[in-house]
VEXSE-423137 format. One record per residue (C-alpha): residue number from 1; residue in three letters; chain; x, y, z. Coordinates in steps of 0.2 Angstrom, whole numbers. Layout:
N
<pt NUM, ALA, A, <X, Y, Z>>
...
END
This chain:
262
<pt 1, UNK, A, <-83, -156, 170>>
<pt 2, UNK, A, <-65, -146, 173>>
<pt 3, UNK, A, <-58, -151, 190>>
<pt 4, UNK, A, <-42, -143, 199>>
<pt 5, UNK, A, <-37, -156, 211>>
<pt 6, UNK, A, <-23, -146, 219>>
<pt 7, UNK, A, <-33, -130, 220>>
<pt 8, UNK, A, <-48, -139, 228>>
<pt 9, UNK, A, <-37, -149, 241>>
<pt 10, UNK, A, <-28, -133, 247>>
<pt 11, UNK, A, <-44, -123, 249>>
<pt 12, UNK, A, <-51, -138, 259>>
<pt 13, UNK, A, <-37, -138, 269>>
<pt 14, UNK, A, <-38, -120, 273>>
<pt 15, UNK, A, <-58, -120, 275>>
<pt 16, UNK, A, <-55, -134, 289>>
<pt 17, UNK, A, <-40, -125, 297>>
<pt 18, UNK, A, <-49, -107, 298>>
<pt 19, UNK, A, <-68, -110, 297>>
<pt 20, UNK, A, <-70, -126, 306>>
<pt 21, UNK, A, <-85, -139, 302>>
<pt 22, UNK, A, <-98, -125, 298>>
<pt 23, UNK, A, <-87, -117, 284>>
<pt 24, UNK, A, <-82, -134, 278>>
<pt 25, UNK, A, <-99, -140, 277>>
<pt 26, UNK, A, <-104, -124, 268>>
<pt 27, UNK, A, <-89, -127, 254>>
<pt 28, UNK, A, <-93, -145, 253>>
<pt 29, UNK, A, <-112, -142, 250>>
<pt 30, UNK, A, <-107, -128, 236>>
<pt 31, UNK, A, <-96, -141, 227>>
<pt 32, UNK, A, <-107, -156, 227>>
<pt 33, UNK, A, <-124, -163, 223>>
<pt 34, UNK, A, <-138, -161, 236>>
<pt 35, UNK, A, <-144, -179, 234>>
<pt 36, UNK, A, <-129, -187, 241>>
<pt 37, UNK, A, <-125, -189, 259>>
<pt 38, UNK, A, <-106, -187, 262>>
<pt 39, UNK, A, <-96, -195, 275>>
<pt 40, UNK, A, <-81, -189, 266>>
<pt 41, UNK, A, <-78, -179, 252>>
<pt 42, UNK, A, <-80, -185, 235>>
<pt 43, UNK, A, <-62, -181, 228>>
<pt 44, UNK, A, <-57, -173, 212>>
<pt 45, UNK, A, <-53, -189, 203>>
<pt 46, UNK, A, <-70, -198, 202>>
<pt 47, UNK, A, <-70, -205, 183>>
<pt 48, UNK, A, <-86, -198, 176>>
<pt 49, UNK, A, <-89, -200, 158>>
<pt 50, UNK, A, <-79, -188, 147>>
<pt 51, UNK, A, <-65, -186, 161>>
<pt 52, UNK, A, <-48, -186, 155>>
<pt 53, UNK, A, <-44, -204, 159>>
<pt 54, UNK, A, <-37, -219, 150>>
<pt 55, UNK, A, <-52, -228, 148>>
<pt 56, UNK, A, <-55, -246, 155>>
<pt 57, UNK, A, <-71, -254, 152>>
<pt 58, UNK, A, <-71, -273, 154>>
<pt 59, UNK, A, <-91, -275, 152>>
<pt 60, UNK, A, <-94, -260, 138>>
<pt 61, UNK, A, <-108, -248, 142>>
<pt 62, UNK, A, <-98, -233, 135>>
<pt 63, UNK, A, <-112, -221, 142>>
<pt 64, UNK, A, <-111, -227, 161>>
<pt 65, UNK, A, <-98, -221, 174>>
<pt 66, UNK, A, <-83, -231, 172>>
<pt 67, UNK, A, <-83, -241, 188>>
<pt 68, UNK, A, <-100, -248, 181>>
<pt 69, UNK, A, <-92, -255, 166>>
<pt 70, UNK, A, <-80, -266, 177>>
<pt 71, UNK, A, <-80, -279, 190>>
<pt 72, UNK, A, <-77, -281, 208>>
<pt 73, UNK, A, <-59, -288, 205>>
<pt 74, UNK, A, <-47, -273, 202>>
<pt 75, UNK, A, <-30, -284, 202>>
<pt 76, UNK, A, <-35, -291, 184>>
<pt 77, UNK, A, <-41, -283, 168>>
<pt 78, UNK, A, <-50, -295, 157>>
<pt 79, UNK, A, <-39, -300, 142>>
<pt 80, UNK, A, <-23, -295, 151>>
<pt 81, UNK, A, <-9, -309, 155>>
<pt 82, UNK, A, <-3, -300, 170>>
<pt 83, UNK, A, <-10, -294, 186>>
<pt 84, UNK, A, <-9, -277, 195>>
<pt 85, UNK, A, <7, -274, 205>>
<pt 86, UNK, A, <6, -271, 225>>
<pt 87, UNK, A, <0, -278, 240>>
<pt 88, UNK, A, <-18, -288, 236>>
<pt 89, UNK, A, <-32, -284, 249>>
<pt 90, UNK, A, <-48, -291, 250>>
<pt 91, UNK, A, <-63, -279, 256>>
<pt 92, UNK, A, <-80, -288, 261>>
<pt 93, UNK, A, <-95, -284, 271>>
<pt 94, UNK, A, <-113, -277, 270>>
<pt 95, UNK, A, <-124, -263, 265>>
<pt 96, UNK, A, <-136, -258, 280>>
<pt 97, UNK, A, <-149, -247, 282>>
<pt 98, UNK, A, <-151, -236, 298>>
<pt 99, UNK, A, <-160, -250, 307>>
<pt 100, UNK, A, <-144, -262, 304>>
<pt 101, UNK, A, <-155, -273, 291>>
<pt 102, UNK, A, <-146, -279, 276>>
<pt 103, UNK, A, <-150, -269, 259>>
<pt 104, UNK, A, <-150, -281, 245>>
<pt 105, UNK, A, <-145, -276, 226>>
<pt 106, UNK, A, <-136, -260, 231>>
<pt 107, UNK, A, <-125, -253, 220>>
<pt 108, UNK, A, <-107, -250, 225>>
<pt 109, UNK, A, <-94, -241, 215>>
<pt 110, UNK, A, <-76, -240, 220>>
<pt 111, UNK, A, <-60, -230, 214>>
<pt 112, UNK, A, <-43, -228, 219>>
<pt 113, UNK, A, <-25, -224, 216>>
<pt 114, UNK, A, <-13, -238, 211>>
<pt 115, UNK, A, <0, -246, 222>>
<pt 116, UNK, A, <11, -231, 217>>
<pt 117, UNK, A, <-1, -218, 222>>
<pt 118, UNK, A, <-7, -212, 205>>
<pt 119, UNK, A, <-24, -211, 198>>
<pt 120, UNK, A, <-31, -215, 182>>
<pt 121, UNK, A, <-34, -197, 178>>
<pt 122, UNK, A, <-24, -183, 170>>
<pt 123, UNK, A, <-31, -172, 184>>
<pt 124, UNK, A, <-19, -180, 195>>
<pt 125, UNK, A, <-4, -171, 191>>
<pt 126, UNK, A, <2, -163, 209>>
<pt 127, UNK, A, <19, -173, 208>>
<pt 128, UNK, A, <23, -189, 198>>
<pt 129, UNK, A, <39, -191, 208>>
<pt 130, UNK, A, <40, -185, 226>>
<pt 131, UNK, A, <50, -187, 243>>
<pt 132, UNK, A, <40, -193, 257>>
<pt 133, UNK, A, <44, -186, 275>>
<pt 134, UNK, A, <56, -199, 277>>
<pt 135, UNK, A, <67, -194, 263>>
<pt 136, UNK, A, <61, -209, 251>>
<pt 137, UNK, A, <59, -204, 233>>
<pt 138, UNK, A, <42, -212, 227>>
<pt 139, UNK, A, <39, -214, 207>>
<pt 140, UNK, A, <21, -212, 204>>
<pt 141, UNK, A, <20, -221, 189>>
<pt 142, UNK, A, <3, -228, 180>>
<pt 143, UNK, A, <0, -246, 181>>
<pt 144, UNK, A, <-6, -253, 166>>
<pt 145, UNK, A, <-12, -269, 172>>
<pt 146, UNK, A, <-23, -261, 188>>
<pt 147, UNK, A, <-42, -259, 184>>
<pt 148, UNK, A, <-43, -242, 195>>
<pt 149, UNK, A, <-61, -243, 197>>
<pt 150, UNK, A, <-74, -255, 199>>
<pt 151, UNK, A, <-92, -262, 203>>
<pt 152, UNK, A, <-102, -273, 213>>
<pt 153, UNK, A, <-119, -276, 217>>
<pt 154, UNK, A, <-124, -283, 235>>
<pt 155, UNK, A, <-133, -300, 235>>
<pt 156, UNK, A, <-149, -304, 244>>
<pt 157, UNK, A, <-140, -303, 262>>
<pt 158, UNK, A, <-133, -287, 258>>
<pt 159, UNK, A, <-116, -294, 255>>
<pt 160, UNK, A, <-103, -286, 244>>
<pt 161, UNK, A, <-85, -290, 240>>
<pt 162, UNK, A, <-70, -281, 231>>
<pt 163, UNK, A, <-53, -288, 227>>
<pt 164, UNK, A, <-40, -274, 224>>
<pt 165, UNK, A, <-23, -268, 230>>
<pt 166, UNK, A, <-16, -257, 243>>
<pt 167, UNK, A, <-15, -239, 236>>
<pt 168, UNK, A, <-1, -230, 238>>
<pt 169, UNK, A, <0, -212, 248>>
<pt 170, UNK, A, <3, -197, 239>>
<pt 171, UNK, A, <6, -179, 241>>
<pt 172, UNK, A, <-9, -168, 242>>
<pt 173, UNK, A, <-1, -152, 246>>
<pt 174, UNK, A, <20, -153, 245>>
<pt 175, UNK, A, <22, -135, 251>>
<pt 176, UNK, A, <13, -138, 268>>
<pt 177, UNK, A, <18, -158, 269>>
<pt 178, UNK, A, <2, -164, 267>>
<pt 179, UNK, A, <1, -182, 261>>
<pt 180, UNK, A, <-15, -192, 259>>
<pt 181, UNK, A, <-13, -210, 267>>
<pt 182, UNK, A, <-19, -225, 257>>
<pt 183, UNK, A, <-37, -224, 256>>
<pt 184, UNK, A, <-51, -231, 243>>
<pt 185, UNK, A, <-67, -220, 237>>
<pt 186, UNK, A, <-83, -228, 237>>
<pt 187, UNK, A, <-102, -221, 231>>
<pt 188, UNK, A, <-116, -233, 238>>
<pt 189, UNK, A, <-133, -233, 229>>
<pt 190, UNK, A, <-147, -240, 237>>
<pt 191, UNK, A, <-165, -238, 232>>
<pt 192, UNK, A, <-175, -225, 242>>
<pt 193, UNK, A, <-158, -218, 251>>
<pt 194, UNK, A, <-147, -204, 244>>
<pt 195, UNK, A, <-130, -210, 238>>
<pt 196, UNK, A, <-118, -212, 251>>
<pt 197, UNK, A, <-101, -204, 247>>
<pt 198, UNK, A, <-87, -211, 259>>
<pt 199, UNK, A, <-67, -217, 260>>
<pt 200, UNK, A, <-58, -231, 269>>
<pt 201, UNK, A, <-42, -231, 277>>
<pt 202, UNK, A, <-30, -244, 283>>
<pt 203, UNK, A, <-21, -251, 296>>
<pt 204, UNK, A, <-15, -268, 303>>
<pt 205, UNK, A, <1, -277, 309>>
<pt 206, UNK, A, <3, -286, 293>>
<pt 207, UNK, A, <4, -270, 282>>
<pt 208, UNK, A, <21, -264, 276>>
<pt 209, UNK, A, <24, -246, 282>>
<pt 210, UNK, A, <10, -248, 295>>
<pt 211, UNK, A, <17, -236, 307>>
<pt 212, UNK, A, <19, -223, 293>>
<pt 213, UNK, A, <2, -225, 287>>
<pt 214, UNK, A, <-5, -222, 304>>
<pt 215, UNK, A, <5, -205, 305>>
<pt 216, UNK, A, <-3, -200, 290>>
<pt 217, UNK, A, <-21, -206, 295>>
<pt 218, UNK, A, <-18, -195, 310>>
<pt 219, UNK, A, <-14, -179, 302>>
<pt 220, UNK, A, <-27, -181, 286>>
<pt 221, UNK, A, <-36, -166, 284>>
<pt 222, UNK, A, <-50, -178, 275>>
<pt 223, UNK, A, <-51, -192, 287>>
<pt 224, UNK, A, <-51, -178, 302>>
<pt 225, UNK, A, <-65, -170, 296>>
<pt 226, UNK, A, <-71, -160, 312>>
<pt 227, UNK, A, <-89, -162, 307>>
<pt 228, UNK, A, <-85, -181, 313>>
<pt 229, UNK, A, <-84, -188, 330>>
<pt 230, UNK, A, <-68, -196, 335>>
<pt 231, UNK, A, <-77, -212, 335>>
<pt 232, UNK, A, <-84, -209, 316>>
<pt 233, UNK, A, <-67, -206, 310>>
<pt 234, UNK, A, <-59, -222, 318>>
<pt 235, UNK, A, <-73, -232, 311>>
<pt 236, UNK, A, <-65, -228, 292>>
<pt 237, UNK, A, <-51, -236, 297>>
<pt 238, UNK, A, <-52, -254, 293>>
<pt 239, UNK, A, <-40, -268, 300>>
<pt 240, UNK, A, <-33, -279, 287>>
<pt 241, UNK, A, <-25, -296, 292>>
<pt 242, UNK, A, <-19, -312, 284>>
<pt 243, UNK, A, <-34, -322, 277>>
<pt 244, UNK, A, <-37, -340, 270>>
<pt 245, UNK, A, <-27, -335, 254>>
<pt 246, UNK, A, <-8, -334, 256>>
<pt 247, UNK, A, <-2, -317, 251>>
<pt 248, UNK, A, <-18, -308, 252>>
<pt 249, UNK, A, <-24, -297, 267>>
<pt 250, UNK, A, <-42, -296, 271>>
<pt 251, UNK, A, <-54, -283, 280>>
<pt 252, UNK, A, <-72, -280, 283>>
<pt 253, UNK, A, <-83, -266, 282>>
<pt 254, UNK, A, <-101, -262, 283>>
<pt 255, UNK, A, <-109, -247, 273>>
<pt 256, UNK, A, <-123, -239, 282>>
<pt 257, UNK, A, <-134, -228, 270>>
<pt 258, UNK, A, <-145, -215, 278>>
<pt 259, UNK, A, <-155, -200, 275>>
<pt 260, UNK, A, <-149, -182, 276>>
<pt 261, UNK, A, <-150, -175, 293>>
<pt 262, UNK, A, <-160, -160, 298>>
END
Protein backbone atom coordinates (compact mmCIF):
# COMPACT_ATOMS: atom_id res chain seq x y z
CA UNK A 1 0.00 0.00 0.00
CA UNK A 2 1.58 3.29 -1.09
CA UNK A 3 1.49 6.10 1.46
CA UNK A 4 2.36 9.77 1.14
CA UNK A 5 3.03 10.97 4.70
CA UNK A 6 3.66 14.63 4.01
CA UNK A 7 0.56 15.01 1.86
CA UNK A 8 -1.64 13.19 4.36
CA UNK A 9 -0.38 15.24 7.26
CA UNK A 10 -0.80 18.52 5.44
CA UNK A 11 -4.28 17.51 4.36
CA UNK A 12 -5.25 16.46 7.87
CA UNK A 13 -3.97 19.75 9.21
CA UNK A 14 -6.00 21.75 6.70
CA UNK A 15 -9.09 19.64 7.32
CA UNK A 16 -8.88 20.37 11.04
CA UNK A 17 -8.20 24.05 10.45
CA UNK A 18 -10.98 24.75 7.97
CA UNK A 19 -13.44 21.90 8.28
CA UNK A 20 -13.63 21.24 11.98
CA UNK A 21 -14.48 17.96 13.65
CA UNK A 22 -17.15 16.89 11.14
CA UNK A 23 -14.88 17.26 8.11
CA UNK A 24 -12.00 15.66 9.98
CA UNK A 25 -14.20 12.72 10.84
CA UNK A 26 -15.21 12.33 7.20
CA UNK A 27 -11.56 12.45 6.15
CA UNK A 28 -10.52 9.81 8.65
CA UNK A 29 -13.48 7.59 7.79
CA UNK A 30 -12.48 7.69 4.15
CA UNK A 31 -8.87 6.80 4.93
CA UNK A 32 -9.28 4.03 7.45
CA UNK A 33 -11.00 0.74 8.14
CA UNK A 34 -14.58 0.81 9.54
CA UNK A 35 -13.91 -2.04 12.00
CA UNK A 36 -11.59 0.18 14.00
CA UNK A 37 -12.40 2.74 16.67
CA UNK A 38 -10.08 5.73 16.30
CA UNK A 39 -9.12 7.62 19.44
CA UNK A 40 -6.21 9.02 17.41
CA UNK A 41 -5.27 8.57 13.75
CA UNK A 42 -3.34 5.49 12.62
CA UNK A 43 -0.60 7.56 11.00
CA UNK A 44 1.30 6.71 7.81
CA UNK A 45 4.06 4.55 9.31
CA UNK A 46 2.26 1.46 10.57
CA UNK A 47 4.57 -1.39 9.46
CA UNK A 48 2.31 -3.63 7.38
CA UNK A 49 3.91 -6.59 5.60
CA UNK A 50 5.20 -5.41 2.24
CA UNK A 51 5.89 -1.88 3.47
CA UNK A 52 9.33 -0.38 2.73
CA UNK A 53 10.97 -1.11 6.08
CA UNK A 54 14.14 -2.79 7.27
CA UNK A 55 12.69 -6.06 8.61
CA UNK A 56 13.03 -6.82 12.31
CA UNK A 57 11.39 -10.14 13.17
CA UNK A 58 12.66 -11.58 16.42
CA UNK A 59 10.00 -14.29 16.50
CA UNK A 60 9.71 -15.16 12.81
CA UNK A 61 6.23 -15.42 11.25
CA UNK A 62 6.82 -13.53 7.97
CA UNK A 63 3.10 -13.32 7.15
CA UNK A 64 2.15 -11.37 10.30
CA UNK A 65 2.32 -7.60 10.83
CA UNK A 66 5.80 -6.69 12.02
CA UNK A 67 4.77 -5.86 15.61
CA UNK A 68 3.41 -9.38 16.06
CA UNK A 69 6.84 -10.79 15.20
CA UNK A 70 8.53 -9.03 18.11
CA UNK A 71 8.34 -8.96 21.89
CA UNK A 72 7.43 -6.27 24.43
CA UNK A 73 11.01 -4.98 24.91
CA UNK A 74 11.89 -2.58 22.10
CA UNK A 75 15.22 -1.57 23.64
CA UNK A 76 16.96 -4.83 22.78
CA UNK A 77 16.89 -6.83 19.55
CA UNK A 78 17.59 -10.50 20.14
CA UNK A 79 21.11 -11.36 18.96
CA UNK A 80 22.41 -7.78 19.21
CA UNK A 81 25.13 -6.99 21.74
CA UNK A 82 24.03 -3.35 22.09
CA UNK A 83 20.82 -1.72 23.25
CA UNK A 84 18.87 1.13 21.70
CA UNK A 85 20.01 4.68 22.34
CA UNK A 86 17.85 7.09 24.30
CA UNK A 87 15.94 7.48 27.54
CA UNK A 88 14.49 4.10 28.54
CA UNK A 89 10.82 4.15 29.58
CA UNK A 90 8.55 1.46 30.96
CA UNK A 91 4.82 1.72 30.23
CA UNK A 92 2.36 -0.59 31.97
CA UNK A 93 -1.31 -0.78 32.79
CA UNK A 94 -4.47 -2.62 31.81
CA UNK A 95 -6.82 -3.15 28.92
CA UNK A 96 -10.35 -2.50 30.19
CA UNK A 97 -13.85 -2.75 28.76
CA UNK A 98 -16.33 0.18 29.02
CA UNK A 99 -17.51 -1.12 32.42
CA UNK A 100 -13.96 -0.98 33.77
CA UNK A 101 -13.51 -4.75 33.77
CA UNK A 102 -10.13 -6.20 32.85
CA UNK A 103 -9.81 -7.74 29.38
CA UNK A 104 -7.50 -10.78 29.46
CA UNK A 105 -5.60 -12.00 26.41
CA UNK A 106 -5.95 -8.71 24.53
CA UNK A 107 -3.24 -8.03 21.94
CA UNK A 108 -1.38 -4.72 21.87
CA UNK A 109 0.81 -3.60 18.97
CA UNK A 110 3.19 -0.68 19.50
CA UNK A 111 5.21 1.18 16.88
CA UNK A 112 7.15 4.41 17.15
CA UNK A 113 10.08 6.55 16.07
CA UNK A 114 13.55 6.04 17.53
CA UNK A 115 15.08 8.49 19.99
CA UNK A 116 16.19 10.51 16.96
CA UNK A 117 12.60 10.95 15.75
CA UNK A 118 13.08 8.63 12.75
CA UNK A 119 10.77 5.74 11.84
CA UNK A 120 12.00 2.50 10.31
CA UNK A 121 9.96 3.20 7.20
CA UNK A 122 11.11 4.52 3.84
CA UNK A 123 7.97 6.62 3.72
CA UNK A 124 9.48 8.71 6.52
CA UNK A 125 11.25 11.14 4.23
CA UNK A 126 10.09 14.52 5.56
CA UNK A 127 13.54 15.68 6.71
CA UNK A 128 16.43 13.57 7.93
CA UNK A 129 18.07 16.69 9.31
CA UNK A 130 16.14 19.71 10.54
CA UNK A 131 16.34 22.78 12.74
CA UNK A 132 13.80 22.76 15.55
CA UNK A 133 11.88 25.84 16.81
CA UNK A 134 14.72 26.62 19.23
CA UNK A 135 17.33 26.59 16.47
CA UNK A 136 18.77 23.22 17.45
CA UNK A 137 19.85 21.01 14.52
CA UNK A 138 18.49 17.47 14.82
CA UNK A 139 19.89 14.53 12.84
CA UNK A 140 17.18 11.92 12.29
CA UNK A 141 19.32 8.81 11.93
CA UNK A 142 18.15 5.21 12.14
CA UNK A 143 19.13 3.26 15.25
CA UNK A 144 20.22 -0.25 14.18
CA UNK A 145 19.73 -1.55 17.74
CA UNK A 146 16.17 -0.29 18.25
CA UNK A 147 13.27 -2.65 17.61
CA UNK A 148 10.82 0.06 16.37
CA UNK A 149 7.71 -2.08 16.93
CA UNK A 150 6.58 -4.62 19.48
CA UNK A 151 3.79 -6.79 20.77
CA UNK A 152 2.29 -7.76 24.11
CA UNK A 153 -0.67 -9.89 25.24
CA UNK A 154 -2.48 -9.05 28.47
CA UNK A 155 -2.46 -11.58 31.29
CA UNK A 156 -5.50 -12.94 33.13
CA UNK A 157 -5.85 -9.61 34.98
CA UNK A 158 -5.71 -7.60 31.75
CA UNK A 159 -2.21 -6.29 32.47
CA UNK A 160 0.36 -5.35 29.83
CA UNK A 161 3.89 -3.93 29.82
CA UNK A 162 6.22 -2.36 27.25
CA UNK A 163 9.85 -1.34 27.62
CA UNK A 164 11.02 1.16 25.03
CA UNK A 165 12.75 4.53 24.59
CA UNK A 166 11.42 8.05 24.54
CA UNK A 167 10.80 8.73 20.84
CA UNK A 168 12.13 11.90 19.31
CA UNK A 169 10.00 14.74 18.00
CA UNK A 170 10.05 15.42 14.27
CA UNK A 171 8.69 17.84 11.66
CA UNK A 172 5.30 16.97 10.23
CA UNK A 173 5.31 20.13 8.11
CA UNK A 174 8.42 22.31 8.17
CA UNK A 175 6.74 24.98 6.08
CA UNK A 176 4.19 25.76 8.78
CA UNK A 177 6.40 24.85 11.74
CA UNK A 178 4.31 21.87 12.81
CA UNK A 179 6.41 19.42 14.85
CA UNK A 180 4.95 16.21 16.19
CA UNK A 181 5.70 15.72 19.91
CA UNK A 182 7.15 12.45 21.21
CA UNK A 183 4.40 9.83 20.97
CA UNK A 184 3.69 6.11 20.81
CA UNK A 185 1.27 4.43 18.39
CA UNK A 186 -0.95 1.54 19.49
CA UNK A 187 -3.50 -0.87 18.09
CA UNK A 188 -5.37 -2.83 20.77
CA UNK A 189 -7.25 -5.97 19.73
CA UNK A 190 -9.74 -7.62 22.10
CA UNK A 191 -12.39 -10.26 21.47
CA UNK A 192 -15.88 -8.88 20.71
CA UNK A 193 -14.60 -5.31 20.25
CA UNK A 194 -13.37 -3.34 17.25
CA UNK A 195 -9.66 -2.59 17.21
CA UNK A 196 -8.73 0.51 19.18
CA UNK A 197 -6.27 2.82 17.40
CA UNK A 198 -4.65 5.48 19.54
CA UNK A 199 -1.50 7.40 20.42
CA UNK A 200 -0.05 8.36 23.80
CA UNK A 201 2.20 11.27 24.71
CA UNK A 202 4.73 12.25 27.37
CA UNK A 203 5.03 14.60 30.34
CA UNK A 204 7.01 14.61 33.56
CA UNK A 205 9.66 16.67 35.33
CA UNK A 206 12.19 13.85 34.91
CA UNK A 207 12.04 14.12 31.11
CA UNK A 208 14.80 16.16 29.53
CA UNK A 209 13.26 19.03 27.54
CA UNK A 210 9.90 18.49 29.23
CA UNK A 211 8.85 22.14 28.87
CA UNK A 212 9.53 22.01 25.14
CA UNK A 213 7.59 18.75 24.83
CA UNK A 214 4.58 20.35 26.51
CA UNK A 215 4.71 23.21 24.01
CA UNK A 216 4.61 20.65 21.20
CA UNK A 217 1.78 18.78 22.94
CA UNK A 218 -0.23 21.97 23.25
CA UNK A 219 -0.04 22.75 19.53
CA UNK A 220 -0.17 19.28 17.96
CA UNK A 221 -2.99 18.93 15.44
CA UNK A 222 -3.34 15.19 16.08
CA UNK A 223 -3.40 15.26 19.89
CA UNK A 224 -5.67 18.31 19.84
CA UNK A 225 -8.29 16.61 17.70
CA UNK A 226 -11.44 18.77 18.09
CA UNK A 227 -13.52 15.59 18.17
CA UNK A 228 -12.00 14.88 21.61
CA UNK A 229 -12.82 16.85 24.73
CA UNK A 230 -9.95 18.59 26.50
CA UNK A 231 -10.17 15.96 29.23
CA UNK A 232 -9.92 13.16 26.66
CA UNK A 233 -6.91 14.84 25.06
CA UNK A 234 -5.14 15.30 28.39
CA UNK A 235 -5.75 11.67 29.34
CA UNK A 236 -3.51 10.63 26.43
CA UNK A 237 -0.56 12.53 27.94
CA UNK A 238 1.11 10.12 30.36
CA UNK A 239 3.18 11.21 33.36
CA UNK A 240 6.58 9.49 33.49
CA UNK A 241 8.69 9.47 36.63
CA UNK A 242 11.71 7.59 38.02
CA UNK A 243 10.86 4.04 39.06
CA UNK A 244 12.59 1.22 40.86
CA UNK A 245 15.18 0.66 38.13
CA UNK A 246 17.84 3.41 37.98
CA UNK A 247 17.75 5.36 34.73
CA UNK A 248 14.31 4.06 33.71
CA UNK A 249 11.21 6.27 33.74
CA UNK A 250 7.86 4.62 34.38
CA UNK A 251 4.37 5.53 33.20
CA UNK A 252 0.94 3.96 33.66
CA UNK A 253 -1.98 3.95 31.24
CA UNK A 254 -5.19 1.95 30.87
CA UNK A 255 -6.55 1.35 27.36
CA UNK A 256 -10.35 1.24 27.18
CA UNK A 257 -11.79 -0.76 24.29
CA UNK A 258 -15.27 0.23 23.19
CA UNK A 259 -17.78 -0.02 20.41
CA UNK A 260 -18.52 2.56 17.76
CA UNK A 261 -20.75 5.40 18.86
CA UNK A 262 -24.04 5.88 17.05
